[in-house]
FILO-765750 format. One line per 5 residues: number of its first residue (from 1); their letters; for each residue y, x, z of C-alpha. Coordinates in Angstrom, 2 decimals. Example, Ala and Ser with C-alpha at 12.3 -4.5 7.8 and 13.67 -1.06 7.14 Angstrom:
2
1> AS> -4.50:12.30:7.80; -1.06:13.67:7.14
***
This chain:
556
1> MKPIA> 36.36:17.66:-39.29; 32.98:19.22:-38.77; 31.88:21.57:-41.59; 29.62:20.17:-44.27; 27.66:22.31:-46.70
6> LLLCM> 29.10:21.77:-50.17; 26.49:21.50:-52.88; 27.46:23.38:-56.00; 27.64:21.57:-59.29; 27.97:22.99:-62.78
11> LQLTY> 30.26:26.01:-62.91; 32.53:24.54:-65.55; 33.39:21.62:-63.25; 36.15:21.84:-60.64; 37.92:19.41:-58.33
16> VFSQA> 39.93:16.98:-60.38; 43.00:15.31:-58.88; 44.51:12.76:-61.20; 45.95:9.31:-61.29; 42.89:7.92:-63.04
21> PSFEK> 42.12:4.37:-61.87; 40.35:4.75:-58.55; 40.65:3.25:-55.13; 39.46:3.61:-51.56; 39.18:1.10:-48.73
26> CYEPL> 38.14:1.93:-45.20; 36.53:-0.92:-43.27; 36.46:-1.67:-39.56; 34.74:-3.16:-37.71; 31.38:-2.40:-39.26
31> YTSGF> 30.38:-0.22:-36.34; 27.43:2.14:-36.87; 25.70:0.34:-39.72; 28.43:-0.08:-42.28; 28.07:-0.87:-45.95
36> NSITH> 24.46:-0.31:-46.87; 24.04:-1.29:-50.52; 25.99:-2.01:-53.70; 24.99:-3.36:-57.12; 26.67:-4.89:-60.17
41> DSSGY> 26.09:-7.84:-62.47; 25.96:-8.06:-66.26; 29.71:-8.84:-66.39; 30.69:-5.61:-64.66; 31.50:-6.95:-61.18
46> FYAVG> 30.36:-5.05:-58.10; 28.76:-6.64:-55.02; 28.25:-4.88:-51.68; 26.70:-5.90:-48.37; 27.16:-4.44:-44.92
51> SYGRA> 26.23:-5.00:-41.30; 28.01:-4.62:-37.99; 24.85:-3.49:-36.23; 25.77:-5.11:-32.93; 25.28:-8.40:-31.18
56> FDPFI> 27.01:-11.63:-32.21; 28.45:-10.34:-35.49; 27.76:-11.53:-39.05; 27.08:-9.49:-42.16; 29.68:-8.96:-44.86
61> FVKLD> 29.41:-9.72:-48.61; 32.13:-8.51:-50.96; 32.77:-8.82:-54.68; 35.20:-6.56:-56.52; 36.10:-5.56:-60.04
66> KSGNF> 36.15:-2.08:-61.56; 39.78:-1.55:-60.53; 38.97:-2.17:-56.88; 40.47:-5.65:-56.68; 38.61:-7.66:-54.04
71> LLENY> 37.61:-11.05:-55.42; 35.49:-12.19:-52.46; 35.03:-11.11:-48.86; 32.61:-13.45:-47.10; 30.93:-13.25:-43.71
76> FYFND> 27.51:-14.81:-43.02; 25.95:-15.47:-39.63; 22.23:-16.27:-39.34; 21.49:-15.09:-35.80; 22.91:-12.98:-32.97
81> INNIR> 22.27:-9.71:-34.83; 22.40:-9.65:-38.64; 21.35:-6.41:-40.37; 21.51:-6.54:-44.17; 20.37:-3.36:-45.90
86> NILYA> 19.86:-4.08:-49.60; 21.35:-6.13:-52.42; 20.16:-6.45:-56.01; 21.11:-8.39:-59.12; 18.48:-10.95:-60.12
91> PDGNL> 17.61:-12.05:-63.69; 19.01:-15.55:-63.04; 22.52:-14.11:-62.48; 22.52:-14.39:-58.68; 22.28:-11.75:-55.95
96> VATGD> 19.41:-11.16:-53.51; 20.11:-9.54:-50.13; 17.44:-8.47:-47.63; 17.47:-7.28:-44.04; 16.49:-8.52:-40.62
101> ISGCD> 17.89:-10.73:-37.87; 17.27:-11.03:-34.16; 18.39:-13.43:-31.48; 19.01:-12.73:-27.84; 19.00:-16.48:-27.18
106> VGESA> 15.67:-17.22:-28.89; 14.10:-13.85:-28.05; 12.70:-12.97:-31.46; 13.38:-11.00:-34.61; 12.50:-11.72:-38.24
111> GLVVK> 12.93:-10.36:-41.74; 15.57:-12.10:-43.85; 15.86:-12.79:-47.59; 19.09:-14.42:-48.83; 20.03:-15.52:-52.33
116> ISPTG> 23.79:-15.57:-52.92; 25.68:-16.84:-55.96; 28.35:-14.66:-57.64; 30.92:-17.02:-56.07; 29.71:-16.10:-52.60
121> NVLWA> 27.70:-19.21:-51.74; 24.33:-18.93:-49.99; 21.78:-20.66:-52.24; 18.87:-20.21:-49.84; 17.77:-18.04:-46.95
126> KTMNP> 14.23:-17.39:-45.73; 12.92:-15.60:-42.66; 9.77:-13.47:-42.59; 7.23:-12.89:-39.82; 9.19:-13.75:-36.64
131> IPLGV> 8.02:-11.77:-33.59; 9.20:-11.47:-29.95; 12.02:-9.04:-29.24; 10.78:-5.64:-28.10; 7.38:-6.02:-29.78
136> PGNNT> 6.73:-3.46:-32.57; 6.72:-5.50:-35.74; 6.27:-5.58:-39.45; 9.18:-7.67:-40.60; 11.97:-5.34:-41.70
141> PNSCI> 12.34:-5.23:-45.52; 12.23:-1.67:-46.82; 12.74:-2.56:-50.47; 13.06:-5.54:-52.78; 12.79:-6.07:-56.53
146> ALRNG> 13.50:-9.03:-58.78; 10.58:-9.40:-61.18; 11.08:-10.30:-64.83; 9.37:-13.66:-64.27; 12.13:-14.58:-61.82
151> NILVV> 10.10:-14.07:-58.66; 11.30:-11.84:-55.82; 9.08:-9.25:-54.16; 10.03:-8.04:-50.68; 8.22:-5.10:-49.08
156> TDTIL> 8.12:-4.56:-45.32; 5.97:-1.96:-43.58; 2.56:-2.98:-44.97; 3.34:-6.47:-46.28; 4.30:-7.55:-49.81
161> SFFSE> 5.89:-11.02:-49.79; 6.43:-12.96:-53.01; 9.14:-15.65:-53.29; 10.03:-17.85:-56.24; 13.57:-17.74:-57.60
166> FGDSL> 14.19:-20.95:-55.61; 13.04:-19.45:-52.31; 9.52:-20.87:-52.14; 7.06:-18.58:-50.39; 4.31:-17.85:-52.94
171> QTIYM> 1.97:-15.40:-51.24; 1.69:-12.47:-48.84; -0.36:-9.33:-49.51; -1.23:-6.58:-47.02; -1.35:-2.99:-48.30
176> TPRPY> -2.34:0.18:-46.47; -1.19:2.90:-46.50; 2.26:1.33:-46.60; 4.14:1.30:-49.92; 7.38:3.31:-49.80
181> SITDG> 8.60:2.81:-53.38; 8.10:-0.10:-55.76; 9.22:-0.99:-59.28; 8.62:-3.33:-62.18; 5.81:-1.99:-64.27
186> FNDNI> 4.72:-1.94:-67.90; 3.47:-5.34:-69.21; 4.94:-7.19:-66.19; 2.82:-5.19:-63.77; 4.08:-3.95:-60.40
191> VCLNQ> 3.87:-0.27:-59.48; 3.73:0.81:-55.83; 3.71:4.28:-54.33; 1.95:5.03:-51.07; 0.56:8.15:-49.42
196> SGIVI> -2.70:7.85:-51.34; -1.29:7.51:-54.83; -0.03:4.98:-57.37; -1.17:1.36:-56.97; -0.79:-0.97:-59.98
201> LDSSG> -0.67:-4.71:-59.34; -0.50:-7.60:-61.79; 2.40:-10.06:-61.60; 0.51:-12.14:-59.02; 0.03:-9.15:-56.73
206> QQINF> -3.64:-8.41:-57.43; -4.59:-4.73:-57.69; -5.74:-3.74:-61.17; -5.65:0.06:-60.99; -5.22:3.00:-58.64
211> IPNTI> -4.29:6.59:-59.52; -4.73:9.21:-56.76; -1.85:11.58:-56.06; -1.94:14.88:-57.91; 1.64:15.77:-56.91
216> PISSI> 3.73:14.19:-54.14; 5.97:11.52:-55.72; 8.77:10.12:-53.55; 10.15:7.38:-55.83; 9.45:5.68:-59.14
221> KLLPD> 11.44:3.43:-61.50; 10.69:1.83:-64.86; 12.83:3.12:-67.73; 13.89:0.89:-70.65; 11.58:2.81:-73.03
226> SSYLA> 8.55:1.69:-70.90; 8.12:5.11:-69.36; 8.75:5.87:-65.69; 11.30:8.00:-63.87; 9.80:9.63:-60.79
231> TSGNS> 11.12:12.12:-58.27; 9.18:14.85:-56.51; 11.10:17.18:-54.23; 14.14:18.23:-56.25; 12.48:17.55:-59.60
236> LLKID> 12.95:14.64:-61.97; 9.75:13.58:-63.73; 9.26:11.42:-66.80; 5.81:9.75:-66.89; 4.29:7.62:-69.63
241> SSFNL> 2.79:4.15:-69.14; -0.59:5.75:-68.38; 1.10:7.90:-65.71; 0.77:11.16:-67.60; 3.61:13.67:-67.27
246> ITQNN> 5.90:13.81:-70.33; 8.61:16.17:-69.10; 10.36:17.31:-65.94; 13.61:18.90:-64.80; 13.85:21.02:-61.66
251> LTTIN> 17.40:20.35:-60.48; 17.59:23.42:-58.26; 17.96:25.50:-61.43; 21.33:23.83:-61.99; 22.33:23.76:-58.30
256> LSIGT> 21.71:20.05:-57.74; 19.63:18.18:-55.20; 18.22:14.67:-55.35; 19.53:12.00:-53.02; 19.40:8.58:-54.63
261> STLEP> 19.00:7.58:-58.26; 20.19:4.58:-60.24; 19.63:3.55:-63.84; 22.37:2.48:-66.24; 22.23:1.89:-70.01
266> GKIWI> 21.27:5.21:-71.58; 21.72:7.20:-68.37; 20.05:8.21:-65.15; 22.46:8.87:-62.27; 21.69:11.10:-59.29
271> GNSNA> 23.83:11.25:-56.15; 23.25:13.47:-53.13; 23.16:12.08:-49.60; 26.59:13.27:-48.45; 28.43:11.79:-51.45
276> LCFAS> 29.66:15.18:-52.65; 27.95:15.52:-56.01; 26.93:13.16:-58.82; 25.15:13.91:-62.09; 23.99:11.93:-65.12
281> FDYNL> 21.00:12.59:-67.38; 19.64:11.04:-70.53; 16.19:9.42:-70.57; 14.69:12.77:-71.58; 16.07:14.24:-68.33
286> QLIDS> 18.69:16.38:-70.06; 21.93:16.84:-68.12; 24.90:14.93:-69.57; 27.60:15.55:-66.98; 28.15:16.22:-63.28
291> FHVQP> 31.02:16.44:-60.85; 31.67:17.09:-57.18; 34.28:15.63:-54.87; 36.28:16.75:-51.87; 34.32:16.70:-48.57
296> NGVGL> 35.47:13.98:-46.17; 32.71:13.76:-43.58; 31.07:10.61:-44.88; 27.57:9.70:-45.93; 26.38:7.98:-49.08
301> SSYSV> 24.49:4.73:-48.55; 24.45:3.42:-52.12; 26.33:3.56:-55.40; 26.49:1.69:-58.69; 27.93:2.52:-62.11
306> VDTTL> 29.66:0.25:-64.64; 31.03:1.86:-67.81; 33.15:4.76:-66.51; 33.48:3.52:-62.91; 31.19:4.83:-60.17
311> MVVGA> 31.49:2.75:-56.98; 30.25:4.27:-53.69; 29.64:2.69:-50.29; 28.86:4.54:-47.09; 29.89:5.39:-43.55
316> EYDRN> 31.20:8.28:-41.49; 28.61:10.57:-39.95; 29.87:10.64:-36.39; 29.59:8.15:-33.54; 33.09:6.72:-34.07
321> SHSYI> 32.03:5.54:-37.50; 33.96:3.60:-40.06; 32.68:2.23:-43.35; 34.19:2.61:-46.76; 34.10:1.63:-50.41
326> KSYST> 35.43:4.18:-52.89; 35.45:4.56:-56.66; 35.34:7.56:-58.96; 35.60:7.97:-62.68; 32.31:9.14:-64.16
331> SGNYT> 34.25:12.12:-65.54; 35.05:13.17:-61.98; 38.64:11.92:-61.82; 39.74:10.31:-58.57; 42.77:9.89:-56.36
336> TYNTD> 43.01:11.56:-52.96; 44.73:9.89:-50.01; 46.17:12.33:-47.49; 46.11:10.01:-44.48; 45.31:11.56:-41.12
341> LALIN> 45.95:10.17:-37.65; 45.16:11.87:-34.33; 44.60:10.23:-30.93; 46.37:12.61:-28.54; 46.42:10.64:-25.28
346> LSFDT> 44.83:7.66:-23.49; 46.42:5.99:-20.47; 46.39:2.61:-18.71; 49.31:0.21:-18.34; 47.51:-2.24:-16.06
351> LYVGH> 44.38:-2.15:-13.90; 43.17:-5.04:-11.76; 39.89:-6.26:-10.34; 38.97:-9.79:-9.37; 36.15:-11.66:-7.73
356> PASLP> 35.37:-15.08:-9.27; 34.19:-17.52:-6.62; 31.07:-18.28:-8.64; 29.78:-14.68:-8.42; 27.83:-13.00:-5.59
361> PEVYT> 29.82:-10.92:-3.07; 29.40:-7.53:-4.77; 29.84:-8.73:-8.36; 33.35:-8.42:-9.83; 35.39:-8.57:-12.99
366> INFVA> 37.66:-5.74:-14.08; 40.55:-5.97:-16.53; 42.86:-3.35:-17.96; 45.38:-2.66:-20.71; 44.84:0.70:-22.40
371> RLTVQ> 47.68:2.58:-24.10; 47.02:4.91:-27.04; 49.32:7.73:-28.09; 48.81:8.72:-31.72; 50.33:11.33:-34.01
376> NTGVD> 50.58:11.31:-37.80; 48.96:14.62:-38.74; 48.82:13.86:-42.47; 51.41:13.74:-45.24; 51.52:9.98:-45.90
381> TIHSF> 53.54:7.53:-43.81; 51.10:5.46:-41.74; 51.68:1.74:-41.39; 48.47:0.58:-39.71; 45.23:1.68:-38.09
386> YANAE> 42.32:0.23:-36.12; 41.95:0.74:-32.37; 38.31:0.67:-31.27; 36.63:0.60:-27.89; 33.29:0.03:-26.25
391> SMLFG> 32.06:-0.31:-22.71; 29.70:2.07:-20.99; 27.71:-0.86:-19.56; 24.76:-2.09:-21.60; 23.38:-5.61:-21.40
396> PCGNF> 20.30:-7.19:-22.99; 22.18:-7.84:-26.24; 24.03:-4.54:-26.47; 27.33:-3.25:-25.14; 30.81:-4.66:-25.48
401> GYVGL> 32.77:-3.63:-28.56; 36.43:-4.13:-29.37; 38.41:-3.66:-32.57; 42.10:-4.43:-32.95; 44.39:-3.88:-35.93
406> IEDLN> 47.66:-2.10:-35.09; 50.28:-2.85:-37.75; 53.97:-2.34:-38.63; 54.05:1.29:-37.48; 56.04:3.09:-40.21
411> LAPGQ> 54.94:6.38:-38.64; 56.27:9.32:-40.65; 54.37:12.63:-40.94; 54.59:14.57:-37.68; 55.82:11.61:-35.65
416> TTSVP> 54.18:10.33:-32.46; 54.09:6.81:-31.05; 52.49:4.98:-28.13; 50.96:1.52:-28.47; 49.08:-0.74:-26.02
421> IDTLG> 45.91:-2.54:-27.05; 44.68:-5.91:-25.82; 43.67:-6.75:-22.29; 40.05:-5.63:-22.03; 37.52:-6.07:-19.31
426> EYGIV> 34.00:-6.38:-18.01; 32.47:-9.43:-16.34; 29.74:-9.20:-13.74; 29.98:-5.58:-12.59; 28.21:-4.68:-9.34
431> ITNFP> 30.66:-2.68:-7.20; 29.51:-1.59:-3.75; 32.40:0.73:-2.91; 36.10:1.02:-3.75; 37.90:2.75:-5.34
436> YVYEF> 35.68:2.09:-8.38; 35.74:4.57:-11.27; 35.13:3.12:-14.73; 34.80:5.32:-17.82; 36.56:3.92:-20.87
441> CTWIS> 36.26:5.35:-24.39; 38.35:4.53:-27.42; 38.82:5.82:-30.95; 41.07:5.19:-33.93; 40.10:4.73:-37.56
446> CPNFK> 41.17:3.71:-41.05; 44.88:4.65:-41.15; 46.43:2.62:-43.97; 42.88:1.26:-44.56; 41.87:4.67:-45.92
451> VDQDH> 39.26:7.19:-44.76; 40.82:9.45:-42.11; 40.80:13.04:-43.33; 39.95:14.59:-39.93; 37.57:12.70:-37.63
456> SNNYR> 37.37:15.39:-34.94; 40.52:14.26:-33.10; 40.02:10.49:-33.24; 37.96:9.92:-30.07; 38.96:10.09:-26.40
461> CDSAI> 37.60:8.97:-23.02; 39.29:8.62:-19.65; 38.53:7.16:-16.22; 40.18:3.99:-14.97; 40.30:3.79:-11.16
466> FLDPT> 40.23:0.29:-9.66; 41.46:-0.14:-6.07; 40.39:-2.61:-3.36; 40.66:-6.16:-4.78; 41.41:-7.96:-1.52
471> TVQDI> 45.05:-8.52:-2.43; 44.33:-9.70:-5.96; 44.61:-13.44:-6.53; 41.41:-15.00:-7.83; 42.76:-16.61:-10.98
476> YSSYK> 39.39:-17.92:-12.16; 38.12:-19.88:-9.15; 39.76:-23.22:-9.93; 39.67:-23.10:-13.69; 36.10:-23.11:-14.90
481> LDIYP> 35.83:-24.51:-18.40; 33.27:-25.65:-20.95; 33.61:-25.14:-24.72; 31.36:-27.39:-26.79; 29.68:-27.77:-29.18
486> NPFDS> 29.08:-24.10:-29.78; 28.11:-23.31:-32.52; 30.31:-26.01:-34.10; 30.79:-27.48:-37.56; 34.39:-28.71:-37.60
491> KISIR> 35.68:-29.88:-34.20; 35.43:-28.23:-30.82; 36.32:-29.40:-27.31; 37.56:-27.60:-24.20; 36.93:-29.28:-20.86
496> FSEPI> 38.30:-28.01:-17.53; 36.75:-28.69:-14.14; 40.24:-29.08:-12.62; 43.60:-30.23:-14.02; 45.00:-27.61:-16.36
501> LQNAT> 48.08:-25.57:-15.56; 51.35:-26.28:-17.35; 52.18:-24.64:-20.69; 48.54:-23.83:-21.43; 47.77:-22.69:-24.97
506> YEVYN> 44.77:-21.62:-27.01; 44.52:-18.88:-29.65; 41.65:-18.30:-32.10; 41.06:-14.77:-33.42; 38.61:-13.44:-36.00
511> LIGEL> 36.50:-10.34:-35.43; 39.20:-7.91:-36.54; 41.80:-9.38:-34.20; 43.73:-11.54:-36.67; 45.22:-14.71:-35.18
516> KLSGR> 43.84:-17.62:-37.22; 44.93:-20.70:-35.21; 46.86:-21.56:-32.06; 48.08:-24.62:-30.22; 48.80:-26.32:-26.90
521> LTDKE> 46.33:-27.71:-24.37; 47.71:-30.82:-22.70; 44.77:-32.56:-21.04; 41.81:-31.78:-18.82; 39.69:-32.29:-21.98
526> NTFDL> 41.02:-31.30:-25.41; 39.43:-31.72:-28.84; 40.86:-30.08:-31.94; 39.90:-29.46:-35.55; 38.81:-25.96:-36.65
531> SSLSS> 37.37:-27.03:-40.01; 39.83:-24.78:-41.85; 38.01:-21.69:-40.55; 35.35:-20.02:-42.65; 31.84:-19.76:-41.24
536> GVYYI> 31.47:-16.88:-38.83; 32.17:-15.61:-35.32; 35.54:-16.00:-33.60; 37.06:-15.61:-30.15; 39.10:-18.35:-28.49
541> TILSG> 41.52:-17.34:-25.74; 42.95:-19.75:-23.15; 46.36:-18.69:-21.79; 48.43:-20.15:-18.95; 50.47:-17.97:-16.64
546> ELNIS> 48.05:-15.39:-15.22; 45.08:-17.26:-16.63; 43.54:-15.42:-19.60; 39.99:-16.42:-20.52; 38.23:-15.56:-23.80
551> RKIIK> 35.00:-16.99:-25.17; 32.97:-16.34:-28.31; 32.65:-19.34:-30.66; 30.59:-19.65:-33.84; 31.60:-21.72:-36.89
556> I> 28.57:-22.80:-38.95
***
């Protein structure tokens, strides 16, 4: 693991290893975006949202209790790319998530506001300011607040958009310089920070006051006593309703630094950006408690506190990133999981190249089966892990990504095993000379669904060498197929251009490689019911002898 500077907390606090109720879950595939935001409702349930950050994948919405029991895990698909960055609890008891979407098919991007019930149902979804792909735009929500009157205010670069609690667009206001922090204000006003100073708006968005900057303020939040909590550098500031300074606390004097802040009844919580140190203060900015945790090479995206449970979401720093949700006791107690898996070798079981008759002369397909050799370098027996891969070839909607769950290992500490992953490949590669050298990279993550303790030995690349394809049978030429409708609601059909081979079957997998449905294909045209699947993105694979064709399908 690469070294990370450990921020010091109060001297009387040390690492605490106990069996206090805490949990940890490592997620894959959430690629480079991961879990971005977490909040809680008035009943003490936590809600988190995350994004895959790549083409053709949905965003994830989870609900869990204070003990880490997952009550919901839903996936929502609004367009080819779905990036959800924030979630908040609204006064009407529902959740509001914001982010942006883009579509390779329609060629545009837009901001997105989604209202979700605590049971995981989408109540409404609205897009904001659609623009062509590749055009610099102003449609990515930077922040969002639920106003006391029930309305929702979403802030993009220089645009403030007001929505009713039912999703009706109320008005749009342009503000320059751009606001970078926003909060409910005193007497139902709205307080915005920009480079010039503090802008006060009424509940309808009309400016009623402006206070020029005297000190640089980076964030502001309304406290329950009608004063404001502000941050400036590494100082906490308490400001009255007229924006006069009441008191301040320079955190460097107690070896703390400000990352993100959150408000809970009677307390202000501060967490630093690498999820190593947390501290609580009263509303007069006096320190109540603080604790630090063991470094594990992950970043802090967001956290939320209910009673004595502090729930954190984030992602690994490095390129081969995983995502995670983890809980701590507010006293600093937590459980450590000594899971560590190393990728020590990459090889190839099978390599073959083909030339579909429908493609130009120098355009080919390549397929291969990669084999991973892994070693348990931790102290816990490892039963499962994720195998990840991506291509080195980039298309208009991003590069190919693969994630497969390897299970039933029972790999004891110190033991080594070798496992193959699925048949992978690239379609439409221009090859002018053979042999053709293709660079393939893979990494492993989330042993036992926990954060791997050492990420430095999880990634490996090797070259696959494809020979002259003239002796390879073209297994695609006679078996072109159509899958329709796609996206689909309940039923889907597969139609072949030629009679199908004997013993043909289909298999439907979700995005993490779990087999959801399978069956036989008996006719040139087959229709079957997939209504039991949840909404989202799946892959359907057609198998018959050497024939192996996969297609993406979308359930709406």
